[in-house]
Every structure is written in structure tokens, then in C-alpha cells.
C-alpha positions, 0 to 999 in steps of 0.5 A, a space after each residue: 169379899 165375904 167376911 170370914 166367920 168369927 170362928 176362923 180368926 183370933 188375936 194372940 197376946 201381941 194382937 197378931 191375927 192368927 187364922 184357925 185351921 178349918 179342920 178339927 184334926 189333920 188338915 188333908 191339904 198339907 199332904 200336898 208334896 210341895 208343902 209336906 216336907 216343910 211341915 214335917 220338919 216344923 212338926 218334929 221341932 214342935 214335938 220336941 219343944 212340947 215334950 222337953 219340959 216334961 222330960 227334965 231333969 232325967 231325959 233330953 230330946 234331940 232332933 237327929 237326921 237320918 240320911 240316905 242317897 237316892 239315884 235318879 237318871 234322865 235320858 240325854 240321847 234318844 234311841 238310834 237304829 242302824 244307820 247306812 253311811 256309804 251309798 253304792 258306787 256308780 256302775 257297781 254291780 253290788 255294794 255293801 252298806 257300811 253300818 255304824 254300831 248300835 247306839 245306846 241310850 245315854 243317861 245322866 245320873 244324879 245323886 240326891 241326899 235325902 234328910 229325914 229328921 226324927 227325935 231321940 229321947 236319951 238318958 244323959 246320965 246313962 251315957 246318952 242311952 236311947 230310950 225312945 225314938 219318935 218318928 213322923 213318917 215321910 212319903 218315902 217311908 211308905 213306898 218301896 225304895 231306899 227311903 222305906 228300906 232305910 226307915 225299917 233298918 233304923 227301926 230295927 236298930 232302935 229295937 236292938 237298942 231296947 228302945 221304945 218307938 213312937 210312929 206318927 203317920 199323917 199321910 193317907 197314901 202309901 203302905 202303913 208301917 205298923 207291925 200289926 197284921 192286915 186283919 187287925 189293921 182292917 178291923 180298925 177301919 174306918 181310919 185315915 191316919 195312924 199313930 203307933 207306940 211300940 213298947 219294948 220288947 213286944 207291945 204295940 198300941 195303935 191309935 187310929 184316926 178318921 178324917 173328921 176327928 182330932 188327932 190323939 193324945 199319945 202316951 210316950 213311954 220312957 224307962 220302966 222306972 218312970 211314968 209315960 209323958 203325954 204328947 197332945 198331937 192335935 195341940 202340936 199340929 195346931 201350933 205348927 199350922 198357925 205359926 207356919 206359912 200354911 194358911 197362905 200356902 194352902 189356899 184350899 183350891 180343888 180337892 185334897 191330894 189322894 183318894 177320898 170318898 164322896 162323903 169325905 169330899 163333901 165334908 171337907 167342902 162344908 168345913 172350908 165353907 163354914 170357915 170362910 175359905 170357900 164360897 158356897 156356890 163356886 168353891 173359890 177361896 175368899 
């Protein structure tokens, strides 16, 4: 077994071995659907933990849930054509076949409740007035359907409440939710991840991040009377990655999910080999 490079491991104050993320910014393997939901919830809690000390004593950060229901279906009976059920009688010169009614395809409907946590910064002395919402986008927020509709509805409600909004998009697939136009978004290329801070009423600050760079330090707005607080997204991400089960779950077999350029794939492979997660020849995990 090949030894991990020293940079891939470190010990914390309790002498517990922690693995270091092989990527300097976002880990694209966490975008796998089987892992993302758990990481999303972990990141939300970690962001709240990071910003709460900076909010005291005037503000408080609450983790809230946005709930919506999606309907799915599966066929439980195949298509059936017309079926002849009565054979002609012997000796009869003619007979009319008796046919059953056309048979439909029968579906079993199921309803699934989707929960999406997000953060609200409120002002308790102001009647728990919403000051700023912080969203970490989910895959359903970026594709047409109930998830995106509910997300955009909630975003509109935040604006109606004269609240600021922080949107963190760590998913390469799907349609971005930033409000700037397509031409402005294209001018930010090359980017793989986005974060947007919308200051009420009409100012949007967009942070674009490539795969190879660290995640940004965001200026999170409060009321006009107070200074912004700083959210170091990379530090929060790193803490989640190290303290969660992700090093054991990811394994780094094969390419990351989603589309990548050949240069990006080569860069990922190089990072994983340097960190000791892959052999140089086969790409296998040690």
C-alpha cells in the first residue's frame, strides 16, 4: 500500500487523524446525488455555526425548512389491446366477436415531501424581522419543476420583506439562479461555481469560482446601520469535509459527476494522485 503524502493527513488537538481534502476549493465528487443531500444539510449547519458569534447580540441565525410535495408515478399494468373473448360457433355461417373495453395503463401515484433547509438572519428586537436569507442551492432548485418554482417563490417573498439574500451554488449542473443576464454571466467565464449576494433593493454582487480556486469569502449584509459580516465559505466547506463521512464515502473512483473539460479531468486526477488517493498508472484508490 502506497504511503499517503504528509500533506494529506494531519492530527487535531485530540490526536484524531483527519484527512485533508485533495482539492483547494470545492470537491466536485461531493456533487454525486447519493452524497449531496447529506453534505447540503451539513453545510447549512456549519454556516450557521460560523456566523452566529458575529451576529450577537443584535441578530440571530435560524435554520429553517422549505417544504414542498412532488408527485411521481410508475405503471403497474401494461398497455392492453382489444382482446377477442368469444370464438365463432360451429356451423354458424357468421359470428360477431365480443371485444372487451380498451384497457388503460394504470399508475400508482406516490407523494414525496421534500425538505430544503436554509438560514434566516433575523432581528429579535424588531419582532424577528427577516434581515438576510442564506441559501445553498439543491439540484431541484436548478431544473424546471416544483423545486425551482418553490425556491423562486421563496426568493420573491424575501424580496417583498425587504431582506437581503445570499445564494451559494456549488453545483455545476443545472441552470443558475443569479439575476444578472446571460451576457453578464458569460462574461464571468470560465466559472464552475457561483455565489451571489443580493442587497435590497437592487444590487447583486456575484462571485465566480473556477474548479481550481478556493471558494470565496463572502460579505454578508445586515441592515444599513451595521457592517457586513464575513463568511469564509472555503473554511466552512473544509470543516464539513473533514468532520463528515465524506473521505470514506467518496473514494474518488472514476471521474466526477457532470461534464468537465479534458484539462479539468487531468487536473482532478493529478490532485488525487498527489494527495495519495490514486495510483499514477491505474487511477485506483490506495
